[in-house]
Every structure is written in C-alpha cells, then in structure tokens.
C-alpha positions as semicolon CSV with decimal commas, in nm:
position;residue;x (nm);y (nm);z (nm)
1;M;0,000;0,000;0,000
2;P;0,257;0,275;-0,009
3;K;0,546;0,445;-0,138
4;S;0,597;0,817;-0,185
5;T;0,456;1,096;0,014
6;G;0,439;1,457;0,117
7;A;0,210;1,707;0,281
8;S;-0,013;1,977;0,137
9;E;-0,371;2,091;0,162
10;A;-0,595;2,186;-0,129
11;H;-0,835;2,473;-0,114
12;G;-1,152;2,349;0,049
13;G;-0,955;2,131;0,293
14;I;-0,915;1,829;0,064
15;N;-0,566;1,680;0,083
16;T;-0,363;1,708;-0,236
17;G;-0,094;1,476;-0,102
18;A;-0,023;1,244;0,189
19;T;0,020;1,400;0,532
20;P;0,212;1,201;0,797
21;E;0,134;1,329;1,145
22;G;0,386;1,582;1,274
23;V;0,581;1,601;0,948
24;A;0,592;1,928;0,755
25;G;0,694;1,966;0,393
26;E;0,700;1,726;0,102
27;E;1,071;1,636;0,117
28;A;1,062;1,560;0,491
29;A;0,744;1,356;0,448
30;S;0,898;1,157;0,162
31;R;1,200;1,071;0,377
32;W;0,971;0,970;0,665
33;V;0,756;0,741;0,452
34;R;1,053;0,589;0,270
35;G;1,213;0,501;0,602
36;M;0,889;0,373;0,752
37;F;0,817;0,133;0,469
38;G;1,178;0,027;0,459
39;N;1,147;-0,078;0,823
40;I;0,842;-0,299;0,762
41;A;0,938;-0,442;0,421
42;G;1,019;-0,784;0,566
43;H;0,671;-0,818;0,722
44;Y;0,479;-0,634;0,453
45;D;0,332;-0,930;0,264
46;L;0,231;-1,118;0,578
47;L;0,049;-0,818;0,720
48;N;-0,119;-0,731;0,390
49;H;-0,271;-1,079;0,369
50;L;-0,352;-1,102;0,739
51;L;-0,506;-0,757;0,785
52;S;-0,711;-0,776;0,464
53;F;-0,829;-1,132;0,538
54;N;-0,660;-1,226;0,207
55;L;-0,893;-0,995;0,014
56;D;-0,588;-0,814;-0,121
57;K;-0,534;-1,110;-0,354
58;R;-0,885;-1,070;-0,498
59;W;-0,838;-0,696;-0,541
60;R;-0,517;-0,747;-0,736
61;A;-0,673;-1,023;-0,948
62;H;-0,964;-0,793;-1,036
63;T;-0,720;-0,520;-1,140
64;V;-0,520;-0,752;-1,363
65;K;-0,836;-0,886;-1,524
66;R;-0,948;-0,532;-1,609
67;V;-0,623;-0,457;-1,794
68;A;-0,585;-0,800;-1,957
69;S;-0,650;-0,661;-2,304
70;V;-0,339;-0,442;-2,279
71;L;-0,128;-0,732;-2,154
72;A;-0,241;-0,940;-2,453
73;N;-0,049;-0,703;-2,681
74;P;0,301;-0,855;-2,720
75;N;0,445;-0,511;-2,793
76;A;0,296;-0,343;-2,485
77;R;0,523;-0,169;-2,234
78;V;0,382;-0,176;-1,881
79;L;0,497;-0,011;-1,558
80;D;0,378;-0,125;-1,216
81;L;0,443;0,187;-1,014
82;C;0,494;0,189;-0,636
83;C;0,538;-0,184;-0,687
84;G;0,635;-0,262;-0,327
85;T;0,724;-0,629;-0,288
86;G;0,604;-0,708;-0,639
87;D;0,270;-0,886;-0,596
88;V;0,091;-0,688;-0,868
89;L;0,395;-0,714;-1,093
90;L;0,391;-1,093;-1,060
91;A;0,017;-1,104;-1,129
92;L;0,067;-0,894;-1,443
93;E;0,343;-1,129;-1,554
94;G;0,115;-1,427;-1,497
95;Q;-0,160;-1,273;-1,709
96;S;0,079;-1,182;-1,990
97;R;0,184;-1,549;-2,005
98;A;-0,175;-1,676;-2,021
99;P;-0,267;-1,884;-2,329
100;Q;-0,465;-1,603;-2,490
101;A;-0,157;-1,382;-2,471
102;A;0,090;-1,647;-2,582
103;G;0,316;-1,581;-2,877
104;S;0,675;-1,527;-2,984
105;S;0,697;-1,226;-2,754
106;R;0,515;-1,090;-2,453
107;A;0,440;-0,754;-2,301
108;Q;0,743;-0,599;-2,129
109;I;0,655;-0,534;-1,765
110;Y;0,866;-0,311;-1,540
111;G;0,840;-0,239;-1,169
112;S;0,941;0,075;-0,983
113;D;0,940;0,193;-0,623
114;F;1,127;0,459;-0,430
115;C;1,180;0,236;-0,122
116;H;1,490;0,022;-0,176
117;P;1,411;-0,251;0,082
118;M;1,077;-0,307;-0,092
119;L;1,257;-0,357;-0,424
120;V;1,492;-0,605;-0,257
121;E;1,188;-0,811;-0,151
122;A;1,037;-0,780;-0,499
123;Q;1,360;-0,895;-0,664
124;R;1,378;-1,195;-0,434
125;K;1,028;-1,306;-0,539
126;I;1,097;-1,241;-0,908
127;S;1,420;-1,441;-0,898
128;H;1,250;-1,725;-0,711
129;R;1,001;-1,755;-0,999
130;R;1,281;-1,725;-1,257
131;L;1,131;-1,414;-1,411
132;R;1,325;-1,121;-1,552
133;S;1,096;-0,826;-1,495
134;P;1,326;-0,523;-1,471
135;L;1,303;-0,320;-1,150
136;F;1,425;0,034;-1,096
137;E;1,425;0,273;-0,803
138;S;1,256;0,607;-0,866
139;D;1,012;0,863;-0,732
140;A;0,668;0,841;-0,892
141;L;0,665;1,219;-0,929
142;A;0,981;1,227;-1,142
143;L;1,003;0,908;-1,344
144;P;1,316;0,836;-1,551
145;V;1,090;0,733;-1,838
146;A;1,056;0,886;-2,183
147;N;0,749;1,080;-2,289
148;A;0,465;0,873;-2,440
149;S;0,652;0,544;-2,400
150;L;0,414;0,327;-2,191
151;D;0,089;0,151;-2,278
152;L;-0,020;0,084;-1,919
153;I;0,055;0,211;-1,569
154;T;-0,074;0,022;-1,267
155;I;-0,042;0,155;-0,914
156;A;-0,186;-0,042;-0,623
157;F;-0,217;0,114;-0,278
158;G;0,055;0,365;-0,351
159;F;-0,124;0,661;-0,503
160;R;-0,259;0,797;-0,175
161;N;0,099;0,822;-0,047
162;L;0,220;1,050;-0,325
163;A;0,346;1,391;-0,224
164;N;0,117;1,561;-0,474
165;Y;-0,172;1,383;-0,644
166;R;-0,199;1,622;-0,937
167;Q;0,173;1,615;-1,002
168;G;0,158;1,236;-1,000
169;L;-0,131;1,230;-1,248
170;D;0,050;1,476;-1,473
171;E;0,359;1,254;-1,467
172;F;0,152;0,947;-1,553
173;A;-0,002;1,135;-1,845
174;R;0,344;1,239;-1,963
175;V;0,483;0,885;-1,989
176;L;0,168;0,715;-2,124
177;K;0,115;0,688;-2,498
178;P;-0,199;0,842;-2,647
179;G;-0,471;0,588;-2,573
180;G;-0,265;0,445;-2,286
181;T;-0,435;0,308;-1,976
182;L;-0,400;0,410;-1,612
183;A;-0,521;0,172;-1,339
184;I;-0,524;0,299;-0,978
185;L;-0,622;0,047;-0,709
186;E;-0,663;0,227;-0,380
187;F;-0,845;0,224;-0,049
188;S;-1,160;0,432;-0,043
189;Q;-1,456;0,513;0,180
190;P;-1,709;0,231;0,243
191;T;-2,057;0,313;0,115
192;N;-2,249;0,083;0,353
193;P;-2,302;0,265;0,689
194;L;-2,282;-0,048;0,903
195;F;-1,973;-0,175;0,725
196;A;-1,820;0,173;0,749
197;Q;-1,852;0,163;1,129
198;L;-1,698;-0,183;1,150
199;Y;-1,424;-0,084;0,908
200;G;-1,349;0,230;1,108
201;F;-1,316;0,037;1,433
202;F;-1,092;-0,225;1,276
203;S;-0,864;0,024;1,100
204;T;-0,817;0,255;1,399
205;R;-0,810;0,007;1,687
206;V;-0,726;-0,343;1,564
207;L;-0,497;-0,273;1,268
208;P;-0,242;-0,056;1,457
209;W;-0,222;-0,312;1,739
210;I;-0,172;-0,620;1,520
211;G;0,045;-0,439;1,267
212;G;0,263;-0,291;1,539
213;L;0,293;-0,623;1,721
214;I;0,413;-0,815;1,414
215;S;0,617;-0,547;1,238
216;G;0,753;-0,373;1,544
217;S;0,629;-0,039;1,410
218;Q;0,295;0,074;1,549
219;E;0,373;0,414;1,398
220;A;0,350;0,267;1,048
221;Y;0,016;0,099;1,112
222;T;-0,121;0,413;1,272
223;Y;-0,024;0,620;0,969
224;L;-0,180;0,383;0,716
225;P;-0,545;0,400;0,834
226;E;-0,510;0,774;0,888
227;S;-0,390;0,814;0,530
228;I;-0,696;0,620;0,412
229;R;-0,929;0,841;0,615
230;K;-0,785;1,156;0,456
231;F;-0,783;1,020;0,103
232;P;-1,049;1,141;-0,146
233;G;-1,352;0,918;-0,205
234;A;-1,397;0,735;-0,535
235;E;-1,600;1,012;-0,700
236;D;-1,356;1,284;-0,592
237;L;-1,058;1,086;-0,716
238;A;-1,230;1,026;-1,051
239;Q;-1,282;1,401;-1,083
240;Q;-0,914;1,467;-1,008
241;I;-0,813;1,218;-1,276
242;R;-1,043;1,387;-1,529
243;A;-0,905;1,728;-1,433
244;A;-0,556;1,601;-1,520
245;G;-0,673;1,538;-1,876
246;F;-0,764;1,169;-1,869
247;S;-1,078;1,052;-2,046
248;R;-1,326;0,766;-1,994
249;V;-1,258;0,761;-1,623
250;E;-1,452;0,484;-1,451
251;F;-1,426;0,304;-1,120
252;D;-1,530;-0,024;-0,960
253;R;-1,612;-0,032;-0,591
254;L;-1,486;-0,346;-0,418
255;T;-1,570;-0,492;-0,073
256;F;-1,857;-0,252;0,004
257;G;-1,655;0,043;-0,124
258;A;-1,355;-0,008;0,105
259;V;-1,142;-0,029;-0,211
260;A;-1,188;0,129;-0,553
261;L;-1,025;0,053;-0,886
262;H;-1,010;0,351;-1,118
263;I;-0,946;0,295;-1,490
264;A;-0,866;0,594;-1,711
265;Y;-0,733;0,654;-2,060
266;K;-0,500;0,919;-2,191
C-alpha cells in the first residue's frame, strides 16, 4: 500500500498529497515514509494478507483482469508503479503469459518503487520464480521514463501516499502513450453505513495493534489507516483524474466500497 509521500492541503480542505502526522513539507514527508516502509518491508506481505483477510489477492486479481486486453499485446510496455514487494507485478506477468496472450513475444513489464528494501523483496520473489521483470528505483513524481513510452501504468495502494496527487497524475499522463491506460487500485470510503462503522473500528483500533505487534512499528500501522481516512472518495478521485486530462474515467467499488479501482485513458 505505499510508497511516496508529502504534505499539502488543497483549497476546500481536501488533501492534495499524503500528510504524515507531525511532518511538515514534502521532502521531509517523503523521507519519513521511505524510512517507515523500509522498516516494515520484511513483514509487509504477511500483514497485507492477514489484515485484509486475504482480500488483497482478490483486489489485485480484479485489477489484472481489467487490464488483460493491454497485456495481450506482445508489444505493450507496462509499468507497475509503487510496486512494493512485487505482488501486482507478478500477477501482471502471470496474465501476460496466459494462453490467450501467448506468442513469440510478450508484453514488457517493469516495476518501480522509491523504497529500496521493498525492491529487494520484490527482486527476491521475481528471482525465485525465474522471471526477468526489470526493476528500478525512482520517485513516482519524477520518473526516468521517456514521454509517451508506456501503454499501461498500474499503481496499487501507492497513489494515496504521493506527495502531490496532481503532479503524479501529470507525470503518468506524460509517460503514457496516447490511448494508454492508467489503473489505480486504492483504499476508499465504504458506502455501507454499518460496514463503514466496523471498518473504522478495525482500522483505527485493531490494525495498529496487530500491525505494530508483528512489524515492530505501530507508527506505520497508525499512519496507514489515517492516510486512508484523509484520502479522497472514489467520485472525488475520478474528478481529479479527469481534471488532469484523462478521459473515460470509470471506477469499480470493491468490498462494500472499502477499495476502488479507477481505470482511465489518456
């Protein structure tokens, strides 16, 4: 769920970037978040599965299914941004190797994150599966990628941690080809009132305790639910994506709205 952050407030009180408690300024916040996720990288997968009741696997599978048509193009160039330990990257690789996408060549899939320990974990998993997906370390707000060079960008549970949402969207638009696809999988606000209450209790009381106990960093698992609470709802995020120049913006609510997948086209 993470990987690049900062702090700023939009007019109207809506956050335009992530805001770690007690941290002022985008550069300081980025350093704080990079260090925090570096500290929990070794426990990250275990806690993702445990604290989501394994629903994270379904959310990723849904995302990959929605972009399968791009992966079927053997000439496609794909970037999994804020890739963390590589679970989405591996799922994209699996889809690109499916029978309907088989051929003499396959889509080229890259992974990027600005937290080095996360990339170390991702490389371990990639090597274990004997894959060769290239990884590179970079900030999502300043990608070392040529203009109009990618067919697809996926970003799962990392967008809300960007220092500046609009700057991130502008950067995604810069590196996507005309007609390219953007897929943002992110936590959102539950639409069912009863589930929202249960979700709120779990995220603010249970999640920090369990996450802190296993990872040794209660600070990290206090920040994460707070970042979700501050993040724009699905409709607001769709509007921000449209405002950045993307078209055909649509979203799927998952698990009573606790998660939303936004699909947009340049």
